[in-house]
C-alpha positions as CSV (number, residue, x, y, z in Angstrom):
1,M,0.0,0.0,0.0
2,I,2.8,2.5,0.9
3,W,4.7,1.7,-2.3
4,A,1.5,2.4,-4.2
5,L,1.8,6.0,-3.0
6,V,5.1,6.3,-4.9
7,I,4.5,4.1,-7.9
8,V,0.9,5.0,-8.9
9,P,1.5,8.8,-9.4
10,I,4.7,8.2,-11.4
11,V,3.0,5.6,-13.6
12,A,-0.1,7.8,-14.0
13,G,2.1,10.7,-15.0
14,L,3.8,8.6,-17.7
15,L,0.5,7.3,-18.9
16,C,-0.7,10.9,-19.3
17,Y,1.6,11.1,-22.3
18,A,-0.5,8.4,-24.0
19,L,-3.4,10.7,-24.0
20,P,-3.9,12.9,-27.1
21,R,-2.6,16.5,-26.6
22,S,-6.2,17.7,-27.0
23,A,-7.2,15.8,-23.8
24,E,-5.7,18.4,-21.5
25,N,-8.8,18.6,-19.3
26,A,-9.0,14.8,-18.9
27,A,-5.3,14.6,-17.9
28,K,-5.8,17.4,-15.4
29,W,-8.8,15.7,-13.6
30,I,-7.1,12.3,-13.7
31,A,-4.1,13.9,-11.9
32,V,-6.5,15.6,-9.4
33,G,-8.1,12.3,-8.7
34,V,-4.8,10.5,-8.2
35,S,-3.6,13.3,-5.8
36,F,-6.7,13.3,-3.6
37,A,-6.8,9.5,-3.6
38,A,-3.3,9.6,-2.3
39,F,-4.4,12.1,0.3
40,L,-7.2,9.7,1.5
41,V,-4.9,6.7,1.6
42,V,-2.4,8.7,3.8
43,A,-5.1,10.2,6.0
44,F,-6.5,6.7,6.9
45,G,-3.1,5.0,6.6
46,Y,-1.3,6.1,9.7
47,G,0.4,3.1,11.4
48,L,0.4,0.9,8.2
49,P,3.1,-1.7,8.6
50,D,6.4,-1.0,6.9
51,E,7.2,-2.6,3.6
52,S,10.7,-3.9,2.8
53,L,12.4,-5.8,0.1
54,R,16.1,-6.7,-0.1
55,W,18.1,-4.5,-2.6
56,L,21.9,-4.7,-2.0
57,Q,24.0,-7.0,0.1
58,R,27.5,-5.7,-0.9
59,P,29.4,-3.5,-0.1
60,F,26.7,-2.8,2.4
61,A,23.1,-3.9,3.0
62,A,20.3,-1.8,1.5
63,N,16.6,-2.4,1.3
64,F,13.6,-1.0,-0.6
65,H,12.2,-0.1,2.8
66,V,9.3,2.3,3.2
67,G,7.1,3.4,6.1
68,L,4.4,5.9,6.8
69,N,4.8,7.3,10.2
70,G,6.5,10.1,12.2
71,P,7.1,13.5,10.7
72,G,7.1,12.0,7.2
73,Y,3.5,11.1,7.6
74,W,2.4,14.7,8.0
75,I,4.6,15.9,5.2
76,V,3.2,13.3,2.8
77,L,-0.3,14.3,3.8
78,L,0.6,17.9,3.1
79,L,2.1,16.9,-0.3
80,A,-0.9,15.1,-1.5
81,L,-3.3,17.9,-0.4
82,T,-1.3,20.8,-1.9
83,T,-0.7,18.8,-5.2
84,G,-4.4,18.1,-5.6
85,C,-5.3,21.7,-4.9
86,A,-2.6,23.2,-7.2
87,L,-3.7,20.9,-10.0
88,M,-7.3,22.1,-9.8
89,V,-6.2,25.6,-10.8
90,T,-3.8,24.5,-13.5
91,R,-4.4,26.3,-16.8
92,L,-1.3,26.2,-19.0
93,P,-0.3,25.6,-22.6
94,R,0.6,21.9,-23.1
95,G,-1.4,21.1,-20.0
96,R,-1.2,17.4,-20.5
97,D,2.6,17.4,-20.3
98,F,2.6,19.7,-17.2
99,V,0.2,17.6,-15.1
100,A,2.2,14.6,-16.1
101,Q,5.3,16.2,-14.5
102,M,3.3,17.2,-11.5
103,L,2.3,13.6,-10.9
104,I,5.9,12.4,-11.3
105,L,7.0,15.0,-8.8
106,L,4.3,13.8,-6.4
107,G,5.5,10.2,-6.6
108,A,9.2,11.1,-6.3
109,M,8.7,13.5,-3.3
110,T,6.5,10.9,-1.6
111,G,9.5,8.5,-2.0
112,V,11.7,10.9,-0.1
113,F,9.5,11.1,2.9
114,V,8.5,7.4,3.2
115,A,12.0,6.0,2.6
116,R,13.4,4.2,5.6
117,D,16.7,3.3,3.9
118,L,19.3,6.0,3.3
119,M,20.2,4.8,-0.1
120,L,16.6,4.8,-1.2
121,F,16.2,8.3,0.4
122,A,19.2,9.5,-1.7
123,L,17.7,8.0,-4.9
124,F,14.4,9.8,-4.6
125,W,16.3,12.9,-3.5
126,D,17.8,13.2,-7.0
127,L,14.7,11.8,-8.8
128,M,12.5,14.7,-7.5
129,L,14.8,17.2,-9.3
130,I,13.9,16.0,-12.8
131,P,10.2,17.2,-13.1
132,V,11.1,20.6,-11.7
133,F,14.0,21.0,-14.2
134,I,11.8,19.9,-17.1
135,V,9.1,22.4,-16.2
136,L,11.6,25.2,-15.8
137,V,13.0,24.5,-19.2
138,A,9.6,24.1,-21.0
139,W,7.3,26.6,-19.1
140,S,9.6,29.3,-17.9
141,P,8.0,32.7,-18.7
142,T,11.5,34.2,-19.4
143,K,12.1,31.5,-22.1
144,S,15.6,31.0,-20.6
145,S,17.1,27.8,-19.3
146,A,19.5,29.7,-17.0
147,T,17.2,29.3,-13.9
148,A,16.7,25.6,-14.7
149,W,20.4,24.9,-14.9
150,K,21.0,26.9,-11.7
151,Y,18.4,24.9,-9.9
152,L,19.9,21.6,-11.2
153,I,23.5,22.4,-10.5
154,Y,22.9,23.6,-7.0
155,N,20.6,20.7,-6.1
156,L,22.7,18.0,-7.9
157,T,25.7,19.2,-6.0
158,G,23.8,18.6,-2.8
159,G,22.5,15.3,-4.1
160,L,26.0,14.1,-4.9
161,A,27.2,15.0,-1.4
162,L,24.2,13.1,0.0
163,L,25.0,10.1,-2.1
164,L,28.7,10.0,-1.1
165,A,27.8,10.5,2.6
166,T,25.2,7.7,2.4
167,A,27.7,5.3,0.8
168,A,30.3,6.2,3.4
169,F,27.7,5.7,6.2
170,G,26.8,2.3,4.7
171,I,30.4,1.1,4.5
172,V,31.0,2.1,8.1
173,Q,27.8,0.7,9.5
174,G,27.4,-2.2,7.1
175,T,23.8,-1.1,6.3
176,T,21.9,2.0,5.1
177,D,18.5,0.6,6.4
178,V,18.7,2.9,9.5
179,I,16.1,5.6,9.4
180,G,14.1,5.2,12.5
181,A,16.6,2.8,14.1
182,A,16.4,2.5,17.8
183,P,19.1,4.1,20.0
184,G,22.0,1.8,20.6
185,S,21.4,-0.3,17.5
186,L,24.1,1.4,15.5
187,A,27.8,1.1,15.9
188,Q,29.8,4.2,17.0
189,I,31.4,6.1,14.1
190,S,34.9,7.5,14.5
191,P,35.1,11.3,14.8
192,L,36.8,11.6,11.4
193,W,34.3,9.5,9.5
194,S,31.3,11.1,11.3
195,F,32.6,14.6,10.4
196,W,32.8,13.9,6.7
197,I,29.5,12.0,6.6
198,F,27.7,14.8,8.5
199,A,29.3,17.4,6.2
200,G,27.9,15.6,3.1
201,F,24.4,15.4,4.6
202,T,24.5,19.0,5.8
203,L,25.5,20.4,2.5
204,A,22.6,18.6,0.8
205,F,20.1,19.7,3.5
206,L,21.2,23.3,3.6
207,I,20.9,23.7,-0.2
208,K,17.5,22.1,-0.3
209,T,16.0,24.0,2.6
210,P,17.4,26.6,1.4
211,V,19.5,28.3,4.1
212,F,21.8,31.3,3.5
213,P,24.2,31.4,1.7
214,F,23.0,28.4,-0.3
215,H,19.6,30.0,-1.1
216,T,20.3,31.9,-4.4
217,W,18.7,29.2,-6.6
218,A,15.3,29.5,-4.8
219,P,14.0,33.0,-5.6
220,D,14.7,32.5,-9.4
221,T,13.1,29.0,-9.3
222,Y,10.0,30.1,-7.6
223,A,9.6,33.2,-9.8
224,D,10.0,31.1,-13.1
225,L,8.0,28.1,-12.1
226,P,4.3,28.1,-13.0
227,A,2.3,28.9,-9.9
228,P,0.9,25.4,-9.4
229,M,4.3,23.8,-9.3
230,A,5.8,26.7,-7.4
231,A,3.1,26.1,-4.7
232,V,4.1,22.4,-4.4
233,V,7.9,23.0,-4.5
234,S,7.7,25.8,-1.9
235,A,5.2,23.9,0.3
236,V,7.0,20.5,0.3
237,Q,10.2,20.1,-1.6
238,S,11.9,22.8,0.5
239,K,11.0,20.7,3.6
240,A,13.1,17.8,2.5
241,G,16.3,19.4,4.0
242,L,14.6,20.1,7.3
243,Y,13.1,16.6,7.4
244,G,16.6,15.3,6.7
245,F,18.1,17.2,9.6
246,I,15.4,15.7,11.9
247,V,15.3,12.1,10.8
248,V,18.8,11.6,9.5
249,G,21.1,14.2,11.0
250,S,19.7,14.4,14.6
251,A,18.7,10.8,14.9
252,L,21.8,9.2,13.4
253,L,24.6,11.7,13.9
254,G,23.8,13.4,17.2
255,G,27.4,14.2,18.1
256,P,28.2,16.2,15.0
257,M,24.8,17.8,15.0
258,H,25.5,19.0,18.5
259,R,29.0,20.3,17.7
260,A,27.6,22.2,14.6
261,A,24.7,23.7,16.5
262,A,26.2,27.1,17.0
263,A,27.1,27.5,13.3
264,M,23.7,26.3,12.2
265,I,21.9,28.6,14.5
266,A,23.9,31.5,13.2
267,L,22.9,30.5,9.6
268,G,19.3,30.2,10.7
269,L,19.3,33.6,12.2
270,I,20.9,35.2,9.1
271,S,18.3,33.5,6.9
272,L,15.6,34.8,9.2
273,V,16.7,38.4,9.1
274,Y,18.0,38.5,5.5
275,G,14.9,36.8,4.1
276,A,12.6,39.2,5.8
277,L,14.5,42.3,4.7
278,A,14.8,41.0,1.1
279,A,11.0,40.3,1.0
280,L,10.4,43.9,2.0
281,A,12.5,45.2,-0.9
282,Q,10.8,43.1,-3.7
283,D,8.3,44.4,-6.3
284,D,7.7,40.9,-7.8
285,T,5.0,39.2,-5.7
286,K,6.4,35.7,-6.3
287,R,9.8,36.9,-5.0
288,I,8.2,38.3,-1.9
289,V,6.9,34.9,-1.1
290,A,10.2,33.3,-2.0
291,Y,12.2,35.4,0.3
292,S,9.6,35.1,3.1
293,S,10.0,31.4,2.8
294,L,13.8,31.8,3.4
295,S,12.9,33.7,6.6
296,H,10.3,31.3,7.8
297,L,12.5,28.2,7.1
298,G,15.4,29.8,9.0
299,L,13.2,29.7,12.1
300,I,12.7,26.0,11.7
301,V,16.5,25.5,11.4
302,L,16.7,27.2,14.9
303,A,14.2,24.8,16.3
304,V,16.0,21.7,14.9
305,F,19.3,22.8,16.3
306,S,17.9,23.8,19.7
307,F,17.4,20.1,20.5
308,D,14.4,21.0,22.6
309,P,11.3,18.7,22.5
310,I,8.9,21.6,22.4
311,A,10.8,23.3,19.6
312,Y,11.0,20.0,17.7
313,G,7.2,19.6,18.0
314,G,6.9,23.2,16.9
315,A,9.2,22.6,13.9
316,V,6.9,19.9,12.6
317,V,3.8,22.1,13.1
318,Y,5.5,24.9,11.3
319,I,6.7,22.7,8.5
320,V,3.1,21.8,7.8
321,A,1.9,25.4,8.5
322,H,4.4,26.9,6.1
323,G,3.4,24.4,3.5
324,L,-0.2,25.4,3.8
325,F,0.1,29.1,3.6
326,S,3.0,29.1,1.2
327,A,1.0,27.0,-1.3
328,G,-2.0,29.3,-0.7
329,L,0.1,32.4,-1.4
330,F,1.5,31.0,-4.7
331,M,-2.0,29.9,-5.8
332,T,-3.6,33.2,-5.1
333,I,-0.7,35.2,-6.6
334,G,-1.0,32.9,-9.7
335,E,-4.6,33.8,-10.0
336,V,-3.7,37.5,-9.8
337,E,-1.1,37.1,-12.5
338,L,-3.5,35.1,-14.7
339,R,-6.1,37.8,-14.5
340,E,-3.9,40.9,-14.7
341,D,-1.0,39.7,-16.8
342,T,1.5,40.9,-14.2
343,R,2.7,40.1,-10.7
344,L,4.5,43.4,-10.1
345,L,3.2,45.4,-7.1
346,S,4.0,48.6,-8.9
347,R,1.4,47.7,-11.6
348,L,-1.3,46.2,-9.4
349,G,-3.9,47.7,-7.1
350,G,-7.5,47.8,-6.3
351,L,-8.3,44.2,-7.2
352,G,-10.3,43.5,-4.0
353,A,-13.3,45.5,-5.1
354,R,-14.1,43.3,-8.1
355,N,-12.5,40.1,-6.8
356,P,-13.9,39.6,-3.3
357,R,-13.4,35.8,-3.2
358,L,-9.8,36.2,-4.3
359,A,-9.2,39.0,-1.8
360,G,-10.7,36.8,1.0
361,G,-8.5,33.9,0.2
362,L,-5.3,36.1,0.0
363,T,-6.3,37.8,3.3
364,L,-6.4,34.5,5.2
365,V,-3.2,33.0,3.8
366,A,-1.3,36.2,4.3
367,L,-2.6,36.5,7.9
368,A,-1.4,33.0,8.5
369,A,2.0,33.8,7.1
370,L,2.4,36.9,9.3
371,G,1.5,34.8,12.4
372,L,-2.0,36.0,13.3
373,P,-3.1,34.2,16.5
374,G,-5.6,31.5,15.8
375,L,-4.0,30.5,12.5
376,C,-1.4,27.9,11.8
377,G,1.6,30.2,11.4
378,F,1.2,31.5,15.0
379,A,0.8,28.0,16.4
380,G,4.2,26.9,14.9
381,E,6.0,30.1,15.8
382,I,4.9,30.2,19.4
383,L,5.9,26.6,20.0
384,I,9.3,27.2,18.4
385,L,10.0,30.4,20.4
386,T,8.9,28.7,23.6
387,G,11.3,25.8,22.9
388,L,14.2,28.1,22.0
389,Y,13.7,30.0,25.3
390,S,13.4,26.9,27.4
391,A,16.6,25.6,25.7
392,G,18.5,28.7,27.0
393,L,18.7,30.4,23.6
394,V,17.5,33.7,25.0
395,W,19.2,36.3,22.8
396,Q,18.6,34.1,19.8
397,T,14.9,34.1,20.7
398,I,14.9,37.9,20.9
399,V,16.6,38.2,17.5
400,A,14.1,35.8,16.0
401,L,11.3,38.0,17.1
402,V,12.4,40.9,14.8
403,P,11.8,39.1,11.4
404,I,8.6,37.7,12.7
405,V,7.4,41.3,13.3
406,L,8.8,42.2,9.8
407,A,6.6,39.5,8.3
408,A,3.6,41.7,9.1
409,A,5.1,44.5,7.1
410,Y,5.9,42.5,3.9
411,M,2.7,40.5,4.0
412,L,0.5,43.6,4.5
413,R,2.4,45.3,1.7
414,L,1.7,42.3,-0.5
415,F,-2.0,42.3,0.3
416,Q,-2.5,46.1,0.2
417,G,-0.5,46.4,-3.0
418,T,-2.7,44.0,-4.9
419,M,-6.1,44.3,-3.3
420,H,-6.3,47.9,-2.1
421,G,-5.4,51.3,-3.4
422,P,-6.3,52.9,-6.7
423,E,-7.2,50.5,-9.6
424,L,-4.8,51.0,-12.5
425,A,-6.6,51.9,-15.7
426,D,-4.6,49.6,-18.0
427,L,-5.6,46.4,-16.2
428,P,-8.2,44.2,-18.1
429,E,-11.5,43.3,-16.5
430,R,-11.6,39.7,-15.3
431,E,-14.0,37.6,-13.3
432,D,-13.5,36.7,-9.6
433,L,-12.5,33.1,-8.6
434,S,-14.6,30.5,-10.3
435,P,-16.3,27.8,-8.2
436,I,-13.5,25.4,-9.0
437,E,-10.8,27.8,-8.1
438,F,-12.5,28.7,-4.9
439,L,-13.0,25.0,-4.1
440,A,-9.2,24.4,-4.8
441,L,-8.3,27.0,-2.2
442,A,-10.9,26.0,0.4
443,P,-9.1,22.8,1.8
444,L,-5.9,24.9,2.4
445,V,-7.9,27.6,4.2
446,V,-9.8,25.0,6.3
447,A,-6.5,23.3,7.2
448,I,-4.9,26.7,8.1
449,V,-7.7,27.4,10.6
450,L,-7.9,23.9,12.0
451,L,-4.2,23.6,12.6
452,G,-4.1,27.1,14.1
453,V,-7.0,26.4,16.5
454,N,-5.7,22.9,17.6
455,P,-2.0,22.2,16.8
456,G,-1.7,20.0,19.9
457,P,-2.3,16.6,18.3
458,L,0.3,17.2,15.5
459,A,2.9,18.6,17.9
460,A,2.4,15.9,20.5
461,S,2.6,13.1,17.9
462,A,5.7,14.6,16.4
463,A,7.5,15.2,19.7
464,S,6.6,11.7,21.1
465,H,7.4,9.8,17.9
466,G,10.5,7.6,18.1
467,T,12.4,9.5,15.4
468,V,12.1,12.8,17.2
469,A,12.4,11.4,20.7
470,N,15.5,9.4,19.8
471,A,17.0,12.5,18.1
472,V,16.6,14.6,21.3
473,A,17.9,11.8,23.4
474,R,21.0,11.3,21.3
475,V,22.0,14.9,21.1
476,E,21.8,15.2,24.9
477,T,24.9,13.0,25.1
478,P,27.0,13.7,22.0
């Protein structure tokens, strides 16, 4: 059943190419059906038994081992939901080919978060780059492949480092089937080997998250991707690095994680502040969201390297929260661009008066992003800040408050610049959100409210799960 979550979307994506090019609408709704079917399977599949099949025996043991539990469960649930919602609003040339790539991306990213073998994890890590690269080449509005190659070179560099580190880990331990392993079940790694293995993992995870100064691929990628895929990449693919730090770095290499904590916290703080200031300076609405993501994800880096159980639970809540409001932001911005043929704040204004449903949707996701109490963004932030303070990171907590306040400035600027103010005369008249577009945004809005009102179950399940609990236990005694 778990393998079906990986294989079915990829096969469905490939089969979309068998449809005639004129069957774009059929391909779209097939993809929507596959995505929401995956969501239902995951929603009712918590605790499904792991599935494992022998893969390699030499030079180390590796298995096709997958499982659906822990932090990965919530991220896969988020992935299926955001993919289905994003596909519902897809209206692009060569739509059949685009939705095929979206399905392949869904399967590949699911593989990352259900893999329980490090070699399988590394395989899907690189596989999920391919659909994004293809879409950047074929659908980039700038008609330039520079962004695609920048994305690929950055992330393949990280993928190669991850693969080498995984191979070294397998040689030292004799197996790579270790994600979720119990404390004490793995042999001690010498300081020299653990340093280089951790360095390889860390480079891959920092690039993917992204964290300053490895972030420069992200704003260009988010700006050039069509809004539906930008929504999914921002919501979920950027979480692969954070997930890696939690289930691979913290759980398997606690000593090096602890020794690197000061440097990683410094990078997280820089990302927090730099991302917020850069978001304030942007005119392109997509780049505002891209730089805001850099800031928000920097806060999660602080949580992970605080090694505090409350902060860890908050990190998982905020991973899901950021995915929800980030996807919502890219979807609503995409609708603005589709209607007005621009996404520049300097050319937008006054859209709320004739687009009340669009304005309402953007209002709620922007308020979640700026951390309004009662919505999911606030729930994650308050748990992380509480955990940071309880871990003794007092001045870091104070610094982290500054970009959180700045989030209100750039999100209100984004909303007011598009929905309020004078309406520019050269903008064409377009209709408000259609029922289908409104329905696509509704699940994200509902989830944003529900998680904001009651984040406890997600935080408790994350903090009590073996992966996180073992991670905290291991870093306490490096």
